N, C-alpha and C positions, 0 to 999 in steps of 0.2 A: 308587653312582654317582658319588661325589665322587671316591674314587678312580680310577675310569675315567676320570673328567676330567682327573685331574692326569696319569695316566699319557700319555692321548693328547694333552696339551700337550709332554710332555716327548717323544713319539716322533714328533712332527710331523716332516715333511721339510724337511733345512735350507735347500734351495734356497726353499720355501716362506716359512720363517722369514726368508731373506734378501730374498725379494721385499717381504714385509711391512715390513723394516726399510727399504728403499728408499721404498716409499710413505709411511713415516711422513716421512723426510727429505724428501721431494717436498712433502709437506703443510706442514711446518715451514717450510720454503722460500717456499711461495705464502705463508703467514701473516707471513712476514718481510717480503715485498714489500709486504703490505698495510701492516704497522706502519711502513715507511720505505725509501727508496730506498739510504740510507747502510748500514742495517741487511743489505739483501739483497746490496750489494754487498762486505760485508765478510765475507758467509758463502761467496759464491761464490768470493772470492779465497783465503779462508782453505783451500778445497779444492784449491787448486793449488799442486802440489809445488814447494818453491825448488829454482832451477835453481844451483848453485854458481857464484859470481863467479869469473870467470878472474883468474889473476894478472896483475899489471902486467908487460906485456913491451916497457917503455920501453928504448931501449940506454942501458947503463950510463954512456956517456959523456955523452949528454944530461942524465941524472940528474944527474951530477957538477956538470954546467956550469949547469944551472938550479935547483940545491939551494938557492940565497939567494932564490928567489922564492916569491911566494904560490901556492897551488893553481892559482888564476884566470889571474896571468900564465903559470906553467909550463906549463898547458894550452893557453895560447893559443901559446906558442912552439913547442911539441911540435906542434901541430896545423899551425902556419905552415911549420915545418922539412919534415915530411914530407908536407904538401901541394905545396911546391915540388918535392919529389924525385920526387913522383908526376906531376906534369905534365911534368918532363923526361922521364921514362918514358915518357910518352903521347906525346911528339913525337918519342922514338927509335923507336919501333914503327910509327908514320907514316913515317918515313924508309925503315924496312925494307920497306915494301911491303905492299898490300893482303892475300897471303898471311899474312903474320905477324899481320896485324891479325884474320884469320879466325881463326886459331890460339888467339889471345889472348882472343877473346870465347868461343871453345868452353872454353878453362881456366878462366875466369871463371865461366861457367854452371856447370861442375862444381863449383866451391868453393863458389858459393853454394849450390847443390844439398846438398851435405855439410853446409853450417853448418845450414840449414833442419831437414835430415833429423836430425841431431845433437840439435838441440833438442827435436823430438819423442822421441827415443828416452830424453833426460833427464828430461824433463816426465811421462812415463808410465811411466817405469822399463822400459822395453819389451827389455832386453837379451837377456831370456829366451825373447824369441818363437824361434819354430823358422822359420831359414830367412827372417827378415822384413828383416835387413839385406841379404842377398843378393838378395832380391826386389827391393829398391827400387833398387838398382845395375841390376838385369836390366830393369827398367821404362825408366830411364834410357836406359839403351842402345837399348832399341826405340824409343822415341820420337825419339832422335837418327837412329836409322837410318831412320826414314820421312822425318824435316823434310830431313836432308841429303841424302836419296836422291831428294825431290822436287827439290831445289835443281841436284844433278847432271845429271838430265833436263832440267832447263830451261835451265840456263846452259852444259851441254856437250854438246849433242846430237850435234854431229859427232863427236866424239870417241867418245861412247858408241856411235854407229851404226857407228863404224870398229872395233871391240872387240865380237867374238861374246859372249863373256861377260857383257860390262856391257850389252850391247844385250837379253840375256836378263831379266836383271835388271831392267832397266829397265821391259821390257815386264810383267813381273808383280809390279813391285814391290809395290803396295798389297797384292795377296795375301799375299806373303812377309811384310810388315810385318803385315798381322793376324793370320797365323797364329804370328808371333813373340809377338805381345802374347796370343794366346789361350793360347798354350803358359804363359807367367807368370801369367794368369789362373788356370789349372787346378792351378799348382803352388800358388797361393795357398790355394785351395780344400782342396787335400790336406793343406795345412800347417795348417789349422784346428785347433786343440784345445780341449775341451769348456770349460775354466777359463778360457781365455782369448779367448773368442768378441769380447766386447765392445770387448777392446784391442788385438785383430787388426784389426778393420773400424774403428776409431780409425786407425791406423796406415796402413791401405791408403787411407782417404780422406785422410791427411794427405800420404802420397806423391804422389797424382794432383793434388791442389791444389799441390802445390810444382812437379810438372811443368808443369802449366798456366801457372802464374806466370813461371817459370824458363827453361823450355826453349822454349815457343812465343816468347816475347818475345827470346830470344838468336837464334831463327831470324829474326826480322823486322829484327834488327840487320844481320845477313847480308845479307838483301835489300836494306835501304837501300844499303848498302855497295857493292852490284853497281851501283846507279843512277849511283854517282860517291862517291868517297871524301868529297865536301862533304858529301853529305847524310850522313854517319857522324860528321866531324868538327865540323860546326858545332853540331848539337843537342847531342852530348856536351859540347861546351866551353860551351855556353849554359848547361846545368845546373851544369857544374863553378863557371863565374862567377857563378851565381845563389847557388849555396851559398856560396861564398867572402864575396861582398858582402853578403849578409844576415847572415853572422856576422859581420863587420865593421862594418857599421852597428849590426846589435843589441849587440856588445859595448861599443862605445863610446856610442851614444845610445840605446839601447832602455830603454824605460821601460813601456811599454804592452802585455800580455801577450795573445798572439794567441789562442793554442789551449790548452786545456788538457791535450790528450794529450802536447804538448810545451812544457812550463813556460818553458824557455829562449827560445822564438821569441818575439819583439815584433812588433808593428806597423811600427816604426821599421825593422827590419831587414828584414822583408816589402817593405814601400814602396820603401826603399833597393835592396833587390836586384834590384825590377821594372824600375826606369829604368835602374840600372847595367848589367842583362844586355839592354836593347834598344839601348843604345848601343853596347856591347861586339858585340852580333849584328850590327847593321849595319856596323861597321867591319872586324869579323873577315872578314865575308862578302865585302866589296869586296877585302880583302887577298887572300883564296882564289880568288875566281872568274876571275882574271887569269892563272891556272895550267891548261895541259890536264891536269895530272897529277891535280888535284883534282876538275875539273868533267867529266870523260870517265869514261862507263861502264867498270867494269872489265870486261873481257871475255879469253876464254882464245883463245890464238892457236895453230890445231891445225897449223901448220907448225913454231913455234919449241917447241911443248908447254908456252908459258910464258903468265903473264898479263901483258896490255897494258893500257896508259892511253894511248891517243891517238886523236885523233879531230878532226872541225871542231867547235868550240863551238857550241852550239845559241842560240836567241835567247835563251835565259834568261840565257845567260853572254856576252851581249855588250851594250857601254854604249849607253845611250839616252837621249834628253833627255826630261824631265818637267816640266811645268809645274806651278809652285806655287800652292797656293791663295792668294788675295788676304791673308790675314792673315799669311802667313808671307813673303810679298813684301815687306809694309811693315815687317816685324819684322827680316829677315835682308838687304834690299834686292837680292836675286837673285829675278829672274822665273823662272827654269829651273834645274835640276841634273841634273848628268849621272850616271846609276847604272846598276849591272846590276839587271835585273829580278829577279833572284833577291833581292838585298838586300829588296826588297817581302816576299817570302816568308818572310826570315829575321826581319821583325817578328814574323810568326804563329808562327815557331818559337820565338823568344825570350819572346814573350808567355807562351806555354804553359808555357815551361820555368820561368817566374818565377811564374804564378799557379797553374795545375793541378799543373804538376811537384811542388810541395812537399807534396801531398798524398799522393803516394806515399811519402814520407818520415814523414807523419803515420799515413797506416795502420802502417807499419811500427814507429812508434812505440807506436801502440796494440796491434800483436801483441806488442810486448817487455814493455808494460805488463801484459798479459792473463797473461804468464808470468813474471813478475817477474824479468826479466833487464834488463841494462843495456845491451848490445849483442850481435849474433847470434854475433860471436868476438872473440878479441883478437888478429887476425894483423896488424893495422897500429895501430902505437900512438898513442894520441889520438883514433882513427879508429873504432876497432872492427873489425868483420869485414868481407870483401869485400861481404857482401850490406848491410852499414850503407853503403855509398860507391855502391852501385848500384839501390836501391831506387826513387830517382826515372826512372834511367837507362833501366831497361824500361818503365815508364809513358813515358815519352818518345819510346823506339822505337816503341811501337805507335801515338802519334800520329805521328811521322814517315810511317810505313808507309802509314797509312790518307790520310795529306795527299797523297802523291805518288800512290796510287791514283785519289784524287777531283779534284785539280787540276791534275796535272802529267802523268802516265806516259799516253801513248795506248795501243792496241794493240801489242804485240810482235811486229815483223815476223818474229823467229827462230820465235817458238812458232809462229805462224801456218803458217809452212812446215814445220815438225814435224809440225802436226796434218795437213796436206795430204799429205805423205811417208807417214801412216801409213794414209791410203785406199786403196781398191782402185784399180787402172790406169784403170777405167772411169769410177770417182768424180772422179778426177784431170782427166781429158779433160772431164768435164762441167764443172766449176769451171773449165778453162782457157779453153773456149769462152764460156762466160757472161762471163767476166771481159774475153775480148777483143772480145765484141759490147758491152759495157759503155763501155770505152776507146774503141771505134771510133765509139759513139752521141755520146759526149762529145767527139768530136773529137780527142781524145789520142792515138790510135794511129797514125793517118798522120805526125803530128809527129815522134814516137818513131822510127817507120821511117823517115823523111827522115834523123833525126838520126844513124840507126845509119849508112844509106848513106852 
């Protein structure tokens, strides 16, 4: 009997042995949690593979010029010089127009996706998984096809109706998008390998969360741009200003740590960045609100087949007098101020960029600490990867889109017409008669007929 017991232990299924060892591991982890939080964190962290630290890509010229400085001041100068270079590039693409801005947003989205997916491959050593790198990029293509197809249908309706192939694609766009996604889903299921099930599902989830964070919010940036370039430029500029000023205040005056996820962030930098960004938002909005090029919605001209930015500015971008509260009157000596209404909205935008926006950076810091990496990549010397620069921008883009939908934008006339034209003729006539009766009852139709005569 003893021999049989020994033989039975040896002949046990390896899968059951592995399962038993995993159960023991989970039991030990639970025991560690009872013993203390620090022990648990140490055990969890020790299970995360180390990701290789990327090499220093600082230009040789800068390294030589700053070789005599301490690492702290060297990093300060590198960040400062490259920040000015990026701001200059930002103004250049604004000058080149909305189409170039859209292309830049798409390029940034693809680069951010690549950086996060690459981290997943490095962390989980998943290069050997069958077809998974191909599937990740295929899902990116599917999601972009869905979102950008929706945008084309909404904003280029007359162009879509003019071309037969586009009209068919627009009519069945959602079905085509779903079919494309289902194809990728079936390809993933067919690629499952017995010894890699768990790892493949890890990466499947990793890919979809990345798509949710990066692609969805990039699409919202495009929608903000169509409302007028000011809704694109001012929020992005507020985030950039907050990032710069928080760094400056923290560098020179920082003493009190703000959050453990980012040990270098300080309360002095946070508060200094807040007030600086609000002042910057008000002044920068005043500067931009006077130009039609920035405030008019971006529309597609079907006659010239080009984007155009020309309109009669709405009340949001027309100067108005505002009576100051009594406290401010006694302090400034002014009873009224002349502002654009958009400047009032800019206070909300800049406040969000300063108070909530940094939490996008804190979230990214927690993600990087979880996987023991310093930056998402080393694309920009002194700044890390593209995702390191856009972690707050994506959160800001979502807020701006929700803010516009909640407080600024009403029903879209072109979209209403688009939906009416898709109805049957009898339904269109019914709506026409109902609208005519409503306008006649309000006393507006005779006035309109008289004006037309």
